[in-house]
C-alpha positions as CSV (number, residue, x, y, z in Angstrom):
1,M,-184.8,-123.5,-48.3
2,R,-186.2,-122.3,-51.8
3,S,-182.9,-121.0,-53.2
4,N,-181.7,-124.3,-52.1
5,Q,-184.7,-126.5,-54.2
6,A,-184.0,-123.9,-57.5
7,V,-180.0,-124.7,-57.3
8,A,-181.0,-128.4,-57.1
9,D,-183.5,-128.3,-59.8
10,Y,-180.8,-126.4,-61.9
11,P,-177.2,-127.0,-60.9
12,F,-175.6,-125.1,-63.3
13,L,-176.8,-121.9,-61.3
14,A,-174.9,-123.1,-58.5
15,P,-171.7,-121.0,-59.1
16,W,-174.0,-117.7,-59.8
17,A,-176.2,-118.6,-57.0
18,E,-173.6,-119.0,-54.4
19,G,-172.9,-115.4,-53.7
20,L,-176.3,-114.6,-53.3
21,Q,-177.0,-117.3,-51.1
22,S,-174.0,-116.3,-49.0
23,R,-175.9,-112.4,-48.7
24,L,-179.4,-113.9,-48.1
25,T,-178.2,-116.2,-45.4
26,A,-176.0,-113.0,-43.6
27,V,-179.5,-110.8,-43.9
28,L,-181.5,-113.6,-42.4
29,D,-179.3,-114.2,-39.7
30,A,-179.3,-110.6,-38.7
31,E,-183.2,-110.8,-39.0
32,R,-182.9,-114.1,-36.8
33,R,-180.9,-112.0,-34.2
34,A,-183.1,-108.9,-34.1
35,F,-185.9,-111.7,-33.2
36,A,-184.1,-113.0,-30.5
37,D,-183.6,-109.8,-28.9
38,L,-187.5,-109.2,-28.6
39,V,-187.8,-112.8,-26.7
40,Q,-187.0,-113.6,-22.8
41,P,-185.6,-117.1,-22.4
42,A,-186.9,-117.5,-19.4
43,R,-190.4,-117.6,-20.6
44,L,-189.6,-120.0,-23.1
45,L,-188.2,-122.5,-20.6
46,E,-191.7,-121.8,-18.4
47,A,-193.6,-122.6,-21.1
48,A,-191.8,-125.8,-21.7
49,A,-192.3,-126.3,-17.7
50,V,-196.2,-126.3,-18.5
51,R,-195.9,-129.3,-20.4
52,V,-194.8,-131.7,-18.0
53,L,-196.9,-130.5,-15.5
54,P,-199.3,-133.2,-14.2
55,T,-202.9,-132.7,-14.9
56,P,-204.4,-130.7,-11.9
57,Q,-207.1,-132.8,-10.4
58,F,-210.7,-131.0,-9.5
59,S,-211.8,-130.0,-6.1
60,G,-214.6,-129.0,-4.9
61,D,-214.0,-125.2,-4.3
62,P,-216.9,-123.1,-3.1
63,G,-216.3,-120.8,-5.7
64,F,-217.6,-123.6,-8.3
65,A,-221.0,-123.4,-6.7
66,G,-222.6,-121.2,-9.7
67,L,-221.4,-123.6,-12.1
68,G,-223.5,-126.5,-10.8
69,A,-222.9,-129.6,-12.6
70,E,-220.8,-128.1,-15.0
71,A,-218.4,-127.3,-12.4
72,E,-215.8,-130.0,-13.3
73,K,-216.2,-129.9,-17.2
74,T,-215.2,-126.0,-16.8
75,F,-212.2,-127.0,-14.8
76,R,-211.1,-129.5,-17.2
77,R,-211.6,-127.0,-20.3
78,A,-210.1,-123.9,-18.3
79,W,-206.8,-126.1,-18.0
80,Y,-206.6,-127.9,-21.2
81,E,-207.0,-124.1,-22.8
82,W,-204.5,-122.3,-20.5
83,S,-202.0,-125.3,-20.6
84,R,-202.2,-125.3,-24.4
85,R,-201.8,-122.0,-25.1
86,A,-199.1,-121.6,-22.5
87,T,-197.0,-124.3,-23.9
88,W,-196.6,-122.7,-27.1
89,S,-196.0,-119.1,-26.6
90,W,-193.4,-116.6,-25.9
91,Q,-195.5,-114.6,-23.4
92,R,-195.8,-114.3,-19.8
93,L,-197.6,-117.3,-18.3
94,E,-199.9,-114.3,-16.6
95,D,-200.9,-113.5,-20.1
96,H,-203.1,-116.6,-20.6
97,D,-205.2,-115.6,-17.7
98,L,-208.0,-114.3,-20.2
99,S,-208.3,-118.1,-22.1
100,V,-209.5,-119.2,-18.5
101,Y,-211.5,-115.9,-17.9
102,T,-213.0,-117.0,-21.7
103,V,-214.0,-120.4,-20.4
104,V,-215.6,-119.6,-17.3
105,S,-217.7,-116.6,-19.3
106,D,-218.8,-118.9,-21.8
107,A,-219.9,-121.9,-19.2
108,F,-222.4,-119.0,-17.2
109,G,-223.7,-117.8,-20.4
110,R,-226.2,-114.9,-19.1
111,R,-226.5,-116.2,-16.0
112,R,-225.1,-114.1,-13.3
113,K,-225.4,-115.6,-10.2
114,G,-222.0,-117.1,-8.9
115,K,-219.9,-115.7,-11.9
116,P,-217.9,-113.1,-9.5
117,E,-216.8,-116.0,-6.9
118,A,-215.9,-118.1,-10.2
119,H,-213.9,-115.9,-11.6
120,T,-212.0,-115.1,-8.0
121,A,-211.5,-119.3,-7.9
122,F,-210.4,-119.7,-11.2
123,R,-208.0,-116.9,-10.5
124,R,-206.6,-118.8,-7.9
125,L,-206.0,-121.9,-9.5
126,T,-204.3,-120.4,-12.8
127,A,-201.8,-118.8,-10.0
128,D,-201.3,-122.0,-8.7
129,W,-200.4,-123.5,-11.9
130,I,-198.1,-120.7,-12.7
131,R,-196.5,-121.3,-9.8
132,H,-195.8,-124.7,-10.2
133,A,-194.9,-124.4,-13.5
134,R,-191.9,-122.0,-12.4
135,E,-191.1,-124.5,-9.8
136,E,-190.6,-127.1,-12.3
137,A,-188.4,-124.7,-14.5
138,A,-186.4,-123.7,-11.5
139,R,-185.7,-127.2,-10.8
140,P,-182.2,-128.6,-11.2
141,A,-182.1,-131.0,-14.4
142,T,-179.8,-134.2,-14.7
143,A,-178.8,-132.8,-18.1
144,S,-179.1,-129.4,-17.9
145,W,-178.6,-128.3,-21.6
146,Q,-178.5,-130.5,-24.9
147,L,-177.5,-129.8,-28.3
148,V,-180.5,-130.7,-30.5
149,A,-180.8,-130.5,-34.5
150,V,-184.0,-129.3,-36.1
151,R,-184.9,-128.8,-39.9
152,T,-187.5,-126.0,-39.8
153,P,-190.7,-126.7,-42.1
154,A,-191.4,-124.8,-45.2
155,L,-194.1,-122.4,-45.5
156,S,-197.5,-124.0,-46.6
157,R,-200.5,-123.0,-48.1
158,T,-203.9,-124.9,-49.3
159,R,-204.6,-122.9,-51.9
160,H,-202.1,-120.8,-54.9
161,S,-204.1,-117.8,-53.9
162,E,-204.0,-117.8,-50.5
163,P,-200.9,-116.0,-48.1
164,E,-198.5,-118.6,-47.0
165,R,-199.0,-120.2,-43.3
166,D,-196.1,-120.5,-41.1
167,P,-196.4,-123.9,-39.6
168,L,-194.2,-123.0,-36.5
169,T,-195.6,-122.1,-33.2
170,L,-194.5,-118.6,-31.3
171,W,-192.9,-121.0,-28.9
172,E,-190.9,-123.2,-31.6
173,A,-189.8,-119.7,-33.7
174,S,-188.6,-118.1,-30.2
175,V,-186.6,-121.3,-29.2
176,I,-185.1,-121.6,-32.8
177,A,-183.8,-118.2,-33.3
178,T,-182.8,-117.5,-29.4
179,Y,-180.7,-120.9,-29.1
180,Q,-179.2,-121.1,-32.4
181,V,-175.7,-122.3,-32.3
182,A,-174.8,-123.6,-36.0
183,F,-176.8,-123.3,-39.5
184,N,-176.5,-125.6,-42.6
185,R,-177.7,-123.4,-45.1
186,K,-177.7,-126.0,-47.7
187,A,-180.0,-128.8,-45.9
188,A,-181.8,-125.6,-44.2
189,T,-181.0,-127.4,-40.7
190,T,-179.9,-125.9,-37.1
191,A,-178.2,-126.9,-34.1
192,L,-179.5,-125.5,-30.8
193,L,-178.0,-125.7,-27.4
194,V,-181.0,-125.6,-25.3
195,P,-182.4,-126.2,-21.6
196,H,-183.2,-130.1,-20.8
197,L,-187.0,-129.0,-20.7
198,V,-186.8,-127.2,-23.9
199,A,-184.9,-129.9,-25.6
200,E,-187.6,-132.3,-24.4
201,Q,-190.8,-130.4,-25.6
202,L,-189.2,-129.9,-29.0
203,L,-188.4,-133.8,-29.4
204,A,-192.1,-134.2,-28.2
205,C,-193.3,-131.8,-31.1
206,A,-191.1,-133.4,-33.8
207,S,-192.6,-134.7,-36.7
208,H,-192.0,-135.7,-40.7
209,D,-192.3,-131.9,-41.6
210,M,-190.1,-131.0,-38.6
211,P,-187.4,-133.7,-37.3
212,V,-185.7,-132.9,-34.4
213,Q,-182.9,-135.3,-32.9
214,R,-180.3,-135.0,-30.1
215,L,-176.9,-134.2,-31.7
216,T,-174.7,-135.7,-28.8
217,L,-176.1,-139.3,-27.7
218,D,-172.8,-141.1,-28.2
219,G,-171.1,-138.6,-26.4
220,S,-169.2,-136.8,-29.4
221,A,-167.4,-133.8,-28.9
222,L,-167.2,-132.8,-32.4
223,P,-168.0,-128.9,-33.1
224,A,-171.6,-128.3,-33.5
225,E,-171.3,-127.6,-37.1
226,T,-169.7,-130.8,-37.9
227,L,-172.4,-132.9,-36.0
228,L,-175.2,-130.9,-38.0
229,E,-173.4,-131.3,-41.4
230,Q,-173.4,-135.4,-40.2
231,W,-177.2,-135.2,-39.2
232,D,-179.2,-137.4,-41.5
233,H,-182.7,-136.1,-41.0
234,E,-183.7,-137.7,-44.2
235,G,-183.2,-141.3,-42.7
236,L,-185.6,-140.3,-39.3
237,T,-188.9,-142.1,-39.2
238,H,-191.7,-140.8,-36.7
239,S,-194.6,-142.5,-35.5
């Protein structure tokens, strides 16, 4: 994106920069493939499934007794923390149990009575959430795979002296690296062939900085490279 901007600002550099940009693109694609090798697509699909799970209803589990009046509040906070972390991660769903453990521990503070029972009850809850997410991920979809275009946001920094911040979550970066089928260097856009649930989550997190759109709404049979070249991401509007 930076090299594209430099060439746009100084068009006379284009012939000289072309070879450098082509080599840079090859290096970046090799890095993308190396990153994708670290990712397990099943985990990305399960993370997307968490987003569509209904918010669980609080029930009076006897294990919550030690929390007293804070039981329901703790339950809702545990779900929020677990689902938020799971949705934007490339890790196993089980790897987010610590977020629930922390919420319960904070709710008890220094009190110990009923704490082990509460942790046990919440472990049962997270096991249920994980089971429901995996059932949703395994459910046959009406549209199993979709072609989606994404323009990744530029690195940002708030002050010149601060390090750059990557605005992508690990889930977003992993999806872009794993499912890429075409890349338009000049527009810094990518075409992804993704499972339905992953497409829905990408569309849900679209923004002005990271526009996302399905590429085949009209049933076009054109190659992904051509559809990506025709994509007018600058014309998109976002609420």
